C-alpha positions in Angstrom: -0.5 -0.2 0.3 2.6 1.9 0.8 4.5 1.1 -2.5 1.6 2.2 -4.7 0.6 5.1 -2.6 4.4 6.5 -2.9 4.4 5.1 -6.4 0.9 8.0 -7.4 3.7 10.6 -5.7 5.9 10.4 -8.0 3.3 10.7 -10.6 1.6 13.6 -10.0 5.0 15.5 -9.1 6.8 14.6 -12.4 3.2 16.2 -14.2 3.6 19.1 -11.8 7.0 19.5 -13.0 6.2 19.0 -16.5 3.0 21.2 -16.1 5.3 24.3 -14.7 8.6 23.4 -17.2 6.1 23.7 -20.3 4.5 26.7 -18.7 8.0 28.8 -18.2 9.3 27.8 -21.5 6.2 29.0 -22.9 6.5 32.5 -21.0 9.9 32.9 -22.0 10.0 32.3 -25.3 7.1 34.6 -26.0 9.3 37.3 -23.8 6.9 37.4 -20.9 10.3 36.6 -19.2 12.6 39.0 -20.7 16.4 38.7 -20.7 17.8 39.0 -17.4 14.7 38.0 -15.6 15.2 37.0 -12.4 13.0 33.9 -12.1 12.1 33.5 -8.4 10.9 30.5 -6.7 8.9 31.5 -4.7 7.0 33.6 -7.0 7.1 32.2 -9.9 5.2 28.8 -7.6 2.5 31.8 -6.3 1.7 32.7 -10.0 1.5 29.1 -11.6 -0.3 27.4 -8.4 2.1 24.9 -7.8 4.6 24.1 -5.0 8.5 24.5 -5.0 9.8 21.5 -6.0 8.5 21.7 -9.2 9.2 25.0 -9.9 12.9 24.3 -8.5 13.0 20.8 -10.9 11.4 22.3 -14.0 14.1 25.3 -13.7 16.9 23.4 -13.1 15.9 21.5 -17.2 16.1 25.0 -18.1 19.3 26.0 -16.9 20.3 21.7 -18.5 18.1 23.0 -22.6 20.3 26.7 -21.9 17.8 28.5 -21.4 17.8 30.0 -18.2 21.5 30.1 -16.0 22.5 30.2 -12.1 23.8 32.9 -10.5 25.2 32.5 -6.7 23.5 34.8 -4.8 20.5 35.7 -7.5 18.9 31.9 -8.6 18.0 31.1 -11.9 18.1 34.3 -14.3 16.2 34.0 -17.9 19.5 34.0 -20.3 20.1 36.8 -22.5 21.6 37.2 -26.7 22.6 40.4 -27.4 23.3 41.6 -31.3 27.0 39.4 -31.4 25.8 36.5 -30.1 22.7 37.0 -32.3 25.5 37.3 -35.0 27.3 33.9 -34.3 23.7 31.7 -33.4 22.8 32.3 -36.8 26.2 31.7 -38.7 26.8 29.1 -37.1 23.1 27.8 -38.0 23.3 28.6 -41.4 26.2 26.8 -41.6 24.9 24.0 -40.1 21.9 23.7 -42.2 23.0 24.4 -45.5 25.5 21.1 -45.6 21.7 19.3 -43.8 19.5 20.7 -46.9 23.3 19.6 -48.9 23.0 16.1 -47.5 18.9 16.2 -47.5 19.6 15.8 -51.3 22.1 13.2 -52.3 20.7 10.8 -49.0 16.6 11.7 -48.7 14.5 8.7 -49.4 11.2 9.1 -51.4 9.6 9.3 -48.5 12.1 12.1 -46.8 11.6 14.1 -50.0 7.9 13.8 -49.5 8.1 14.4 -45.8 9.8 18.0 -46.2 7.7 18.7 -49.1 4.9 18.0 -46.9 6.2 20.3 -44.5 6.9 22.7 -46.5 2.6 22.5 -47.9 1.6 23.0 -44.0 4.0 26.5 -43.4 1.8 27.6 -45.8 -1.4 26.6 -44.5 -0.2 28.0 -41.1 0.7 31.4 -42.9 -2.8 31.3 -44.8 -4.2 32.4 -41.3 -2.3 35.2 -40.5 -4.4 38.2 -40.0 -3.1 41.0 -42.7 -4.9 44.0 -40.7 -3.6 43.9 -37.5 -1.2 42.0 -35.7 -1.1 38.0 -35.5 -1.9 36.3 -31.8 0.6 34.8 -29.7 -1.5 31.5 -30.8 -1.0 31.9 -34.6 2.6 32.6 -34.0 3.1 29.7 -32.4 1.2 27.8 -35.6 4.1 29.4 -37.6 6.9 28.3 -35.4 6.0 25.1 -34.8 5.4 24.0 -38.5 8.6 26.0 -39.3 10.3 23.3 -36.6 8.6 20.7 -39.0 10.1 21.7 -42.0 13.7 22.5 -40.8 13.5 19.5 -39.1 12.7 17.1 -42.0 15.1 18.3 -43.9 17.3 17.1 -40.7 16.1 13.7 -40.8 16.4 13.5 -44.7 20.1 14.3 -44.2 20.5 11.2 -42.3 23.5 12.5 -40.0 23.4 11.7 -36.1 25.7 14.2 -35.2 24.5 16.8 -37.4 20.9 16.6 -35.7 22.9 16.6 -32.2 24.5 19.4 -33.1 21.4 21.3 -34.8 19.5 20.4 -31.8 21.8 22.5 -29.2 23.0 25.5 -32.0 19.3 26.4 -33.1 17.6 28.8 -30.7 13.7 28.5 -30.3 13.1 31.8 -28.8 14.9 33.4 -31.4 13.6 31.7 -33.8 10.6 32.4 -32.9 11.0 36.1 -32.1 11.7 36.8 -35.3 8.4 35.5 -36.4 6.9 37.9 -34.1 8.9 40.8 -35.8 7.6 39.4 -39.6 5.1 41.3 -41.5 2.6 39.3 -44.1 5.1 40.1 -46.9 7.9 38.0 -44.8 6.4 35.4 -44.1 5.0 34.8 -47.5 8.8 34.6 -48.4 10.2 32.4 -45.7 7.4 30.0 -47.0 8.2 30.9 -50.6 12.0 29.4 -49.6 10.4 26.1 -47.6 9.4 25.5 -51.7 12.3 25.9 -53.6 14.6 24.4 -50.9 12.3 21.6 -51.1 12.4 21.4 -55.1 16.7 21.0 -54.9 16.2 18.9 -52.8 13.7 17.2 -54.1 15.9 17.2 -57.3 18.6 16.3 -55.9 20.9 19.7 -56.1 22.6 19.9 -53.4 25.0 22.9 -52.8 21.5 24.9 -54.7 19.5 23.6 -51.3 22.3 24.4 -48.8 22.9 28.2 -50.7 19.0 28.4 -50.1 19.7 27.2 -46.9 21.7 29.4 -45.7 20.4 32.7 -47.2 16.7 31.8 -45.7 18.2 31.4 -42.1 20.6 34.0 -42.4 17.3 35.9 -42.6 15.6 35.3 -39.3 19.2 36.9 -38.2 18.4 40.7 -39.6 15.8 41.0 -39.0 16.2 40.0 -35.0 18.9 42.7 -35.8 17.4 45.2 -36.9 15.5 46.1 -34.5 18.3 45.8 -32.1 16.5 42.6 -30.5 17.1 40.8 -27.7 15.7 37.5 -26.3 16.0 34.6 -24.2 18.0 31.7 -25.3 17.2 28.0 -25.8 18.4 24.9 -27.5 15.8 23.8 -29.7 14.1 21.4 -33.1 
């Protein structure tokens, strides 16, 4: 009986920690927890209506992912990325994803190519939900963000290079990507969709060098959008 109660408590704690992780992560990605913000366990637990234990576990998980830093006498702090960080991250990402696109054109199976093409079409649908007469809601931007991640993920899968996949997981900065999309206007969203289709066609036709060049340009356009506004957002590695 005691073992059963303990197992039930452990399951509940894991669920609470996952809930805390998801909510804190989303708040940082959306910018509601700004770069440099102290994430005080007691305050965050009160905001989320959870105990401090799952919040502490969530913060440690986010530290491993690079979302927060722990500083002596200050606790958890939302990590920030200045202009130099943005340049470095995006230029590294452009090189890695360019290589992934080249390999996808050379190694991708017909199924891989189909998945890349389908992901490009799904991104079109997400972009199509963006209103032209007002700023998009966070939910709409999230849908675009997730569809974009699915496209880039399909390219990496088609590349058939596990070590490269691991490097990109640590390099792609989820809050930066989200904030870039949040700043894009309708024309810039359409341009991203166009690049996805051009990359997909190059991959499908086996044009590795062209796919790589297109991917590099596509990634660096996001960098340029962020730097144009002097953006500074939190950093996390993710797919």
